N, C-alpha and C positions, 0 to 999 in steps of 0.2 A: 400137836398144840392142842390142849383142852380149853373148853369154853372160858374158864377164868384167866388163862394165860393169853387167850385171844382177846378177852375185854381189857387186860392191863396194856395192850398196845395201842388202844385208842387215844386219840388226842383230845384233852380236856381243855377248855377255856374257862377261867375263872374271872368273873367280873363283879368287883366290889370297891366302894371307894375307901373303905377301911383296911389299911394296909396289914394291921394285926390279923384280921380276919383271912384275908388272903393269904398270909403266911400260915397261919392255923390250917385252914384247908388244904393247902400244898403239902404241909408236913403230914398231916393224916393220910392223904392220897398217896404219898410217897411211902409211907410206913406200910401201906396195902399193896405196894407194888406198881402203882401206877407212877409213870416217870416223864410222860410226853405231856407237859401241863404249860400252858401260857397263861400270863396274868394281866388284868387290865383294870385300871382305877377309874376310868371315864369312858363315856359312850363313844367318843371319837377314837381312842385308843383301843376299844373293844371291837369297834367296825373295822379298824386298820388290822387286828389280830385276826378277825373272824376272815377276812379275804386273803390274807397271807399265811395264817397258820392252818386254816380249814378244819376247824375242829369237828370231832365225832359227837361231842356233848358240850353243852354249855352249862355252867351254874352261874346264874345271874342275879343280881341284886336288883330290886325295883328302884331304889332312889339312887341317882348317880348326880355328880355336880353339874353336868352339861346336858341333862336329859333324864330320861327314866326307862327302866328295863322294857317297859311296853313299847316305847318308841323304837329301842334298838331292836326288839322282835318283830316289830312291823316292817322295818328296814330289812331284815334279813329273811324274812319269809318271802320276799319276792324271788329270791334264787335259792332258797334252801329250806328243806324241812327237817334240819338238824333238831334233835331232841334237847329241849331246854327245861331246866329246873329252876324255878325262882326262889330266891332266898328273900326274906324280908323280917325286919325288925318291927314292921307295923303290926298293931295288935288289936286296934279298934274294929268292931264289926263292919263298919262302913268301908274300911279297907280291904 
């Protein structure tokens, strides 16, 4: 198994409150050969998926309806150092 095949076996957790964006990300990842994907639209759903699915990487929106990505990251950092990639529609310098 080469490195790319190995990477495509990894579990990915997508967290965003916009269903269309979740579906788009999942489609793009599937087209690239990543098939082990879980999705969550809220922080509480993401936490449940995190503990049950045990992702190898998380793609995380900052703004969620029941919290934010920073709170989620703080909670999971107590037990994991899984890599996290933040997504954001925020574009102001203060953000």
